C-alpha positions as CSV (number, residue, x, y, z in Angstrom):
1,M,-98.1,128.3,-25.0
2,S,-98.7,126.8,-28.2
3,E,-95.8,126.1,-30.5
4,K,-98.1,126.9,-33.5
5,L,-99.5,130.1,-34.4
6,W,-102.3,130.8,-36.6
7,I,-102.9,134.2,-38.0
8,K,-106.3,134.1,-40.2
9,N,-108.9,136.1,-41.9
10,G,-106.3,138.8,-43.5
11,E,-105.8,140.4,-46.5
12,V,-102.4,139.2,-46.8
13,Y,-99.3,140.6,-48.6
14,T,-96.5,138.2,-48.8
15,G,-93.6,140.4,-50.4
16,G,-90.6,138.6,-51.8
17,E,-89.5,138.1,-55.3
18,E,-93.0,136.6,-56.4
19,A,-95.4,138.7,-54.2
20,R,-98.7,137.9,-54.1
21,V,-102.0,139.2,-52.1
22,F,-104.8,136.7,-50.9
23,R,-107.5,136.5,-48.2
24,G,-106.5,134.3,-45.6
25,G,-103.6,133.6,-43.3
26,L,-100.4,131.7,-42.4
27,L,-99.6,129.2,-40.0
28,C,-96.4,129.3,-38.0
29,A,-94.4,126.8,-36.1
30,N,-91.0,126.8,-34.4
31,G,-90.2,130.5,-35.2
32,T,-90.8,129.9,-39.2
33,I,-93.6,130.2,-41.5
34,E,-95.0,126.5,-42.2
35,A,-98.0,127.3,-44.6
36,L,-100.0,129.9,-46.3
37,G,-103.4,129.9,-47.7
38,S,-107.1,130.3,-47.1
39,D,-108.6,129.8,-43.9
40,A,-110.3,127.0,-45.1
41,E,-107.0,125.3,-46.3
42,L,-105.1,126.0,-42.9
43,E,-108.0,125.2,-40.4
44,P,-107.0,121.2,-40.4
45,R,-103.4,122.0,-39.8
46,A,-104.1,124.7,-37.0
47,R,-105.9,122.6,-34.5
48,G,-104.2,123.6,-30.8
49,A,-102.5,126.6,-32.3
50,E,-102.8,130.1,-30.8
51,V,-105.0,132.3,-33.0
52,I,-104.7,135.9,-34.1
53,D,-107.9,136.9,-36.1
54,A,-106.8,139.9,-38.5
55,G,-110.3,140.7,-38.6
56,G,-109.9,141.4,-42.6
57,R,-107.0,143.7,-41.8
58,I,-103.9,143.9,-43.9
59,V,-101.3,141.3,-42.9
60,S,-97.5,141.9,-44.2
61,P,-93.9,140.8,-43.4
62,G,-92.4,142.9,-40.6
63,F,-90.5,146.0,-41.7
64,I,-86.4,146.3,-41.5
65,N,-85.0,149.3,-40.5
66,A,-81.2,149.2,-42.0
67,H,-79.7,151.9,-40.0
68,M,-81.0,153.3,-36.4
69,H,-79.2,155.1,-33.4
70,L,-81.5,154.0,-30.5
71,Y,-79.4,156.6,-28.1
72,S,-80.7,159.4,-29.8
73,M,-84.2,159.3,-28.0
74,L,-82.9,161.2,-24.8
75,S,-81.8,164.2,-27.0
76,R,-85.5,164.9,-27.7
77,G,-86.4,168.4,-26.6
78,M,-83.1,169.1,-25.4
79,A,-81.7,172.5,-26.0
80,L,-78.1,173.3,-27.3
81,K,-75.5,175.3,-25.1
82,D,-74.1,177.0,-28.1
83,A,-74.8,179.0,-31.0
84,P,-76.8,176.8,-33.7
85,P,-74.7,174.9,-35.7
86,A,-73.9,176.2,-39.3
87,D,-72.6,173.0,-40.6
88,F,-72.8,169.0,-40.3
89,V,-69.2,169.1,-38.7
90,Q,-70.7,171.5,-36.1
91,I,-73.9,169.6,-35.6
92,L,-71.4,166.8,-34.5
93,E,-69.2,168.7,-32.3
94,R,-72.2,170.8,-30.6
95,L,-74.9,167.9,-30.4
96,W,-74.2,164.3,-30.9
97,W,-70.4,164.0,-29.8
98,R,-71.2,166.1,-26.6
99,L,-74.3,163.9,-26.0
100,D,-72.9,160.6,-26.4
101,K,-69.6,161.3,-24.4
102,V,-72.0,161.8,-21.3
103,L,-74.2,158.6,-21.9
104,T,-74.3,155.9,-19.0
105,L,-75.4,152.7,-19.0
106,D,-78.3,153.4,-17.0
107,D,-79.3,156.1,-19.6
108,L,-79.2,153.2,-22.2
109,V,-81.9,151.5,-20.7
110,P,-85.0,153.4,-21.5
111,S,-83.3,155.3,-24.8
112,A,-83.3,151.9,-26.2
113,E,-86.8,150.6,-24.9
114,L,-88.8,153.5,-26.2
115,P,-87.8,153.6,-30.0
116,L,-88.0,149.8,-29.7
117,A,-91.5,149.9,-28.5
118,D,-92.1,152.8,-31.2
119,A,-90.7,150.3,-33.8
120,L,-93.1,147.3,-33.1
121,T,-96.2,149.6,-33.1
122,A,-95.2,150.9,-36.5
123,G,-94.8,147.3,-37.7
124,V,-90.9,147.2,-37.7
125,T,-89.7,143.9,-36.6
126,T,-85.8,144.2,-37.3
127,V,-83.8,147.2,-36.2
128,I,-79.9,147.6,-37.4
129,D,-78.4,149.7,-34.8
130,H,-75.1,151.7,-34.6
131,H,-74.1,152.7,-31.0
132,A,-71.7,155.3,-29.1
133,S,-71.1,156.0,-25.7
134,P,-67.6,156.8,-25.2
135,G,-67.7,157.1,-21.2
136,A,-69.4,153.7,-21.2
137,V,-68.2,151.4,-23.9
138,E,-67.8,148.0,-22.2
139,G,-71.2,146.2,-21.8
140,S,-73.0,149.0,-23.7
141,L,-74.2,146.7,-26.6
142,D,-75.3,144.0,-24.1
143,V,-77.5,146.8,-22.4
144,L,-79.2,147.3,-26.0
145,A,-79.4,143.7,-26.8
146,D,-81.3,143.0,-23.5
147,A,-83.8,145.6,-24.3
148,A,-84.3,144.3,-27.8
149,A,-85.1,140.7,-26.0
150,R,-87.4,142.2,-23.7
151,A,-89.3,143.9,-26.6
152,G,-88.9,140.8,-28.8
153,V,-87.3,142.9,-31.9
154,R,-85.0,141.1,-34.2
155,F,-81.8,143.0,-33.4
156,S,-78.4,144.0,-34.6
157,T,-76.0,146.4,-33.3
158,C,-72.3,147.6,-33.1
159,Y,-70.2,150.0,-31.5
160,E,-68.8,153.0,-33.2
161,V,-65.2,153.3,-33.1
162,S,-63.4,156.6,-33.7
163,D,-60.3,158.3,-32.8
164,R,-62.0,161.4,-31.4
165,D,-61.8,160.3,-27.7
166,G,-58.6,158.8,-27.9
167,E,-56.5,155.6,-28.4
168,Q,-57.9,154.0,-25.3
169,V,-61.6,154.6,-26.1
170,M,-60.9,153.6,-29.8
171,R,-59.2,150.3,-28.7
172,A,-62.4,149.7,-26.2
173,G,-64.7,150.0,-29.1
174,I,-62.8,147.5,-31.3
175,A,-62.9,145.2,-28.4
176,E,-66.9,145.7,-27.6
177,N,-67.5,145.0,-31.4
178,V,-65.4,141.7,-31.2
179,R,-67.0,140.9,-27.7
180,F,-70.7,141.3,-28.6
181,A,-70.0,139.6,-32.0
182,G,-69.3,136.2,-29.8
183,R,-72.5,136.7,-28.1
184,A,-74.7,137.5,-31.0
185,S,-73.1,134.2,-32.9
186,G,-75.7,131.6,-33.2
187,D,-78.8,133.7,-31.8
188,P,-81.5,133.9,-34.5
189,M,-82.6,137.1,-32.9
190,L,-79.3,138.9,-32.8
191,A,-76.7,139.9,-35.3
192,A,-73.3,141.7,-35.2
193,T,-71.7,144.4,-37.3
194,F,-68.5,146.1,-36.7
195,G,-69.3,149.9,-35.9
196,L,-67.0,152.7,-37.4
197,H,-68.0,156.4,-36.7
198,A,-66.8,158.0,-40.3
199,Q,-63.4,157.7,-41.8
200,F,-62.6,161.3,-41.4
201,T,-62.7,160.7,-37.6
202,L,-59.9,157.7,-38.0
203,S,-56.3,157.4,-38.7
204,D,-55.0,154.9,-41.3
205,A,-53.5,152.8,-38.4
206,S,-56.9,152.8,-36.6
207,L,-58.7,151.8,-39.7
208,E,-56.2,148.9,-40.3
209,A,-56.6,147.9,-36.8
210,C,-60.5,147.6,-37.3
211,A,-60.0,145.8,-40.7
212,R,-57.8,143.2,-38.9
213,A,-60.4,142.7,-36.0
214,A,-63.3,142.6,-38.0
215,R,-61.7,139.9,-40.5
216,D,-60.9,138.0,-37.6
217,A,-64.2,138.0,-36.1
218,S,-65.9,137.6,-39.5
219,I,-68.4,140.3,-39.1
220,P,-69.1,143.1,-41.8
221,F,-68.7,146.9,-41.3
222,H,-71.1,149.6,-40.4
223,V,-70.0,152.8,-41.2
224,H,-71.2,156.6,-42.1
225,V,-70.0,157.4,-45.5
226,A,-69.8,160.8,-47.2
227,E,-72.7,162.0,-45.2
228,A,-71.4,165.5,-46.0
229,A,-69.1,167.0,-48.5
230,S,-66.6,167.5,-45.6
231,D,-66.0,163.8,-45.3
232,A,-65.3,163.3,-49.2
233,A,-62.9,166.5,-49.0
234,D,-61.0,164.9,-46.0
235,A,-60.5,161.7,-47.9
236,R,-59.4,163.8,-51.1
237,A,-57.0,165.4,-49.0
238,R,-55.5,162.2,-48.2
239,G,-55.0,161.0,-51.7
240,F,-58.2,159.1,-52.3
241,E,-60.9,159.6,-54.8
242,G,-63.4,160.1,-51.8
243,A,-64.4,158.4,-48.4
244,L,-65.6,155.2,-49.6
245,D,-62.4,154.6,-51.4
246,R,-60.4,155.3,-48.4
247,L,-62.3,152.8,-46.7
248,H,-62.2,150.2,-49.4
249,A,-58.7,150.7,-49.7
250,L,-58.0,150.1,-46.1
251,G,-60.0,147.2,-46.0
252,C,-63.0,148.4,-44.2
253,M,-65.6,147.6,-46.8
254,S,-65.8,143.6,-46.7
255,P,-68.7,142.0,-48.1
256,G,-72.0,142.3,-46.6
257,S,-70.8,146.0,-45.2
258,L,-73.2,148.7,-44.7
259,A,-72.2,152.2,-46.2
260,I,-74.5,154.8,-44.6
261,H,-75.6,157.6,-46.5
262,C,-73.2,157.9,-49.4
263,V,-74.7,161.2,-50.3
264,H,-71.4,162.6,-51.6
265,T,-69.7,159.6,-53.4
266,V,-69.1,159.4,-57.0
267,E,-69.6,156.4,-59.6
268,S,-66.2,155.1,-59.5
269,E,-66.9,154.6,-55.6
270,W,-70.2,152.8,-56.4
271,S,-68.4,150.4,-58.4
272,Q,-66.2,149.5,-55.6
273,L,-69.5,149.0,-53.4
274,R,-70.5,146.5,-56.1
275,A,-67.2,144.6,-56.1
276,A,-67.0,144.7,-52.3
277,D,-70.6,143.1,-52.4
278,A,-71.4,145.8,-49.8
279,F,-74.6,148.0,-49.5
280,A,-75.7,151.6,-49.2
281,V,-78.3,152.6,-47.1
282,H,-80.4,155.9,-47.7
283,N,-81.5,158.2,-44.7
284,P,-83.5,160.8,-46.4
285,Q,-85.1,162.6,-43.3
286,S,-81.7,162.8,-41.5
287,N,-80.0,164.2,-44.5
288,M,-82.7,167.0,-45.1
289,N,-82.5,167.7,-41.4
290,N,-78.8,168.2,-41.4
291,A,-78.7,169.9,-44.6
292,V,-76.2,167.8,-46.3
293,G,-77.7,167.0,-49.4
294,A,-79.6,164.1,-51.2
295,A,-78.3,160.9,-52.2
296,A,-78.6,160.1,-56.1
297,V,-80.4,157.0,-55.2
298,D,-81.9,156.4,-58.6
299,R,-78.5,156.6,-60.2
300,M,-77.0,154.5,-57.6
301,L,-79.6,151.8,-58.3
302,A,-79.2,152.2,-62.0
303,A,-75.6,151.5,-61.5
304,G,-76.1,148.2,-59.8
305,V,-75.5,149.4,-56.3
306,A,-77.9,147.7,-53.7
307,V,-79.3,150.5,-51.7
308,G,-81.4,150.1,-48.7
309,I,-83.5,152.7,-46.2
310,G,-83.0,153.6,-42.6
311,T,-83.9,156.3,-40.1
312,D,-80.7,157.3,-38.7
313,G,-82.3,157.7,-35.4
314,M,-84.8,160.4,-36.3
315,Q,-87.6,158.1,-35.5
316,A,-88.3,154.4,-35.4
317,D,-90.7,154.0,-38.1
318,V,-88.7,153.2,-41.4
319,R,-92.0,153.5,-43.4
320,Q,-91.8,157.5,-42.7
321,D,-88.1,157.4,-44.4
322,L,-89.4,155.3,-47.3
323,R,-92.2,157.9,-48.1
324,A,-89.5,160.7,-47.6
325,A,-87.1,159.0,-49.9
326,F,-89.9,158.7,-52.7
327,L,-90.8,162.2,-52.4
328,L,-87.2,163.6,-51.8
329,G,-86.3,161.8,-55.1
330,H,-89.0,163.5,-56.9
331,H,-87.8,167.0,-55.8
332,R,-84.2,166.1,-56.3
333,T,-84.8,165.0,-59.8
334,A,-87.6,167.2,-60.7
335,D,-89.0,164.2,-62.4
336,P,-92.3,162.6,-61.2
337,R,-91.7,159.5,-63.1
338,T,-88.5,158.6,-60.7
339,M,-88.6,156.5,-57.5
340,W,-91.5,154.1,-58.2
341,G,-89.4,151.2,-58.9
342,E,-86.5,152.6,-57.0
343,T,-88.7,152.9,-53.8
344,A,-89.4,149.0,-54.0
345,G,-85.6,148.5,-54.9
346,L,-84.8,149.9,-51.2
347,L,-87.4,147.7,-49.5
348,E,-85.8,144.5,-51.5
349,T,-82.4,145.5,-50.5
350,N,-83.4,145.8,-46.9
351,R,-84.6,142.2,-47.1
352,A,-81.4,141.2,-48.4
353,I,-79.3,143.0,-45.8
354,A,-81.3,141.6,-43.0
355,S,-81.6,138.4,-44.6
356,R,-77.8,138.3,-44.8
357,L,-76.8,139.5,-41.6
358,F,-79.2,136.8,-39.6
359,G,-78.7,134.1,-42.1
360,L,-82.8,133.8,-42.4
361,R,-85.3,134.4,-44.9
362,L,-86.6,137.8,-43.7
363,G,-89.0,140.4,-45.2
364,E,-91.0,137.9,-47.0
365,L,-94.1,135.8,-45.9
366,A,-93.5,132.2,-47.4
367,P,-92.9,128.8,-46.1
368,G,-89.5,128.6,-44.5
369,A,-89.2,132.1,-43.9
370,A,-88.9,133.6,-40.7
371,A,-92.2,134.4,-38.6
372,D,-91.8,138.1,-38.6
373,V,-95.4,139.4,-39.3
374,V,-97.6,142.1,-38.8
375,V,-101.2,142.7,-38.8
376,F,-101.8,146.5,-39.4
377,D,-104.8,148.2,-38.1
378,A,-105.7,149.0,-41.6
379,Y,-108.1,147.8,-44.3
380,A,-107.6,148.0,-48.1
381,P,-109.8,150.9,-49.1
382,T,-109.5,150.0,-53.0
383,P,-108.7,146.9,-54.7
384,F,-105.2,145.5,-53.3
385,A,-102.7,143.5,-55.3
386,P,-98.8,143.1,-55.6
387,E,-98.6,145.5,-58.6
388,N,-100.3,148.6,-56.4
389,Y,-99.0,147.4,-53.0
390,L,-96.4,150.4,-53.1
391,G,-99.4,152.9,-53.8
392,H,-101.2,151.7,-50.7
393,L,-97.9,151.9,-48.8
394,L,-96.9,155.4,-49.8
395,F,-100.2,157.0,-49.5
396,G,-102.0,155.2,-46.7
397,L,-100.5,152.1,-45.0
398,Y,-97.5,154.1,-44.2
399,Q,-99.4,156.0,-41.4
400,A,-101.2,152.8,-39.9
401,R,-100.2,151.4,-36.5
402,A,-99.7,148.0,-35.8
403,H,-102.8,146.0,-34.5
404,S,-100.5,142.6,-33.8
405,A,-96.8,141.8,-34.4
406,V,-95.1,138.6,-34.4
407,V,-91.4,138.1,-34.3
408,G,-89.8,134.8,-34.5
409,G,-93.2,133.2,-34.2
410,R,-93.7,134.9,-30.9
411,V,-96.6,137.4,-30.3
412,R,-94.9,140.6,-29.3
413,L,-97.8,143.1,-29.9
414,R,-101.5,142.0,-29.4
415,A,-104.6,144.5,-30.2
416,G,-102.0,147.2,-29.9
417,E,-100.7,146.2,-26.4
418,L,-97.0,145.8,-26.2
419,L,-96.3,142.4,-24.3
420,G,-92.7,142.9,-23.5
421,I,-92.1,146.6,-22.6
422,D,-93.9,148.8,-20.3
423,A,-93.7,152.1,-22.7
424,E,-95.1,154.3,-19.9
425,R,-92.7,153.2,-17.2
426,A,-89.6,153.5,-19.7
427,A,-90.9,156.9,-20.8
428,A,-91.0,157.9,-16.8
429,R,-87.5,156.5,-16.3
430,A,-86.3,158.4,-19.2
431,R,-88.0,161.8,-18.0
432,E,-86.0,161.0,-14.6
433,L,-82.8,160.3,-16.5
434,A,-83.0,163.3,-19.1
435,P,-82.5,166.4,-16.9
436,A,-79.2,165.3,-15.4
437,L,-78.1,164.0,-18.9
438,W,-78.7,167.2,-20.1
439,K,-77.0,169.1,-17.4
440,R,-73.8,167.0,-17.9
441,F,-74.2,167.7,-21.9
């Protein structure tokens, strides 16, 4: 295989702070973008390169999913064994905490491969995951990372530490986060965070132990924050302003940390997020599904909070949640003027989150940036420019499949065909494992 890759004959959207649109392509070498320009400009430099002819299709940076739960895949179609949950805590008790407790390392393989395959075919090249399997903690993050390596997706993960399964499992979760951070160090395709479930499932002593371990390992936190009102109420009962305030006070909101959801946070806590140099991550479809409310994304962004976007395991395509954020923002505020600039801000924050985690320039097409590029099976039906990119994305491109996907300069999807994972075989294996898992559940 050639060390160089030339993507040509595309309608290129670069993204980034100085986004532009042009007809032509880009030249990649050694995992990074070497040059962009017209086909005529790049052709002399592209001799001997592997070629992807975009055929006039839209070419863009790969998308980034800032919060995912890969293991949720095996719950699809599963019936609950209790009465339907009436609130968020019951959803956790009757679904997710019962499911994750019975997961095995074998279960994790197809449950990771299938959503990672879905991500690539949706043009998502970076996935930031949050994992829990209390009955199979040690080595669980390696299983996920190995699946990501086969798929070729740039991948971050962590283990969800909680007191709910006892001190031994809590300590094992801490150790798994620290161990995986060692594996990920120096690997441009991997990044580690330190996972916490939510503050209401952790004692002060446990949170302080996590703070020490994360500080020693130099990794930021990845934690669910005030997803439901009950989490904020628990923190207030402990004498804090809210869930984020407690995490901040106990040292679990270090620079670069990811505060997921933040639906029931208050303005004083937003100041803490800014002061901590941490990120909030919005997950609108999950919040609607769980009936927990809608985050005040427009107000948080106006207050200077960096807010990104994730899918929370609902599905692998972050573009779907981006569109949901746009529509939910209109619905929550009853103001159609909101969420244009704010939606663009979510994409920019995802770019900042991933670039910081991996230590690379991600989410943009520019010389020196990582060669994470998607050719969508879509053509611009009207004039296409940086100032109207969001309109194209929210009202058309969000549903286009990827024709080709490149991650780190390597082709991972070509003409709609996955090159690293056999999705049909993974689905067959999942169908074999699911009945036994559902019975244990």
